[in-house]
N, C-alpha and C positions, 0 to 999 in steps of 0.2 A: 351608340351609347356601349360605356367601357364594360369588361367583363369584371364581374364582381369576385372579391378578393375573398378566400373564405378564412371568416376567424374562428370559426369553433375548434378546440383542441382538441376533443374528444371522437374516437370513433372506437367500433368494436370488429373487430375481423370474427367472425363465425364460421368454426369448422365444421364437421359432422359431428364431434361430441364435446366440444370445447368452444370457449367466445376467450377471444384477445382483447382486452381491452386497452385500448392507447392513448395517451396524452402526447400530441405531436406522432412521434415516431419508437416511443417507450413507452413499454408495457408495465403499466401501473396494476394490473389485474386481471386473472385466469379464473372462469368459472366454468365448472360441470355444467353443461347443458341440460344433461337428465336430470341430475337432482339440485340442481340452481344454487350448489355452495362454490363457494369461493375458494381457492387453492391455495394457500397462503404460502406451499412449499413449493411451487411449479417454477423448472429452471426457468422459465420465459422472463418471470418478473425482473425489474429492472434492467432488462435487457432490450436494445434497441434493435428494431426492425430493418436488418439488412435489405431485405428486396424479395422477391419472390424466387421460384423455384417451377423451371415449364418443362413438363414431362412429356418429351416424343413417345408418337406410338414404338417406336423401338425400346423405350423402356429407358434411352436415355436421359439423363437430367440436364437441364441449361437453368444455370444460375443469371438472375438477373440484377440490376441495383433501382430498379423500380417498384414502386407497391404494385404487390401481387395482384393479377386478376382474377376474375371469378375460374376455380378450376385449378389453378396454380395453388401451390404449397405456400406457408410463409416460411422463412428463414429468419432467427436470430444466431447472434454470434453469444456466446455466453461463456465466460473464461476459458477461451478456445477450444469449446466443444461449441461443434454445430445441431441446432436445433432446428430439424425440417418438420412440419405441422401436415397433418391431412389437408387435402383439397380446400381452399377456400371456398363455402357456397353462400354469403351473403355478407355485405358490409353494411351495419347501421351505428346508428346516432345512440347513446346511453342515453336513457332518461336522465332528468337531474337527480332524481334523489339517489341513483346510483352512485354516478359521479362525485355525491357527497358522501359516500362510504369509503372510496377510493382513500388510502394511507399514502399519499404521495411525499 
């Protein structure tokens, strides 16, 4: 049986305090996990997810150009500024009503 191609374009990368809502690899919304409020001025908005940052036990940070794995930080490049998040704790699919609230 052939492997099925993923057609869904939206996902939510969840860190300890923040949800990063992505359409393909572009951040379309950022939400505070504690309050549930969307953060319209967040630096990650409209920025492409470049990859992940893996931290070694020594503290060294190793960038990678694939999606981050659990425990790795998200890495966005924003107007020449690097944005590195806290570690990824889970990846989810957003509910349809949330996707309809995105301002694409």
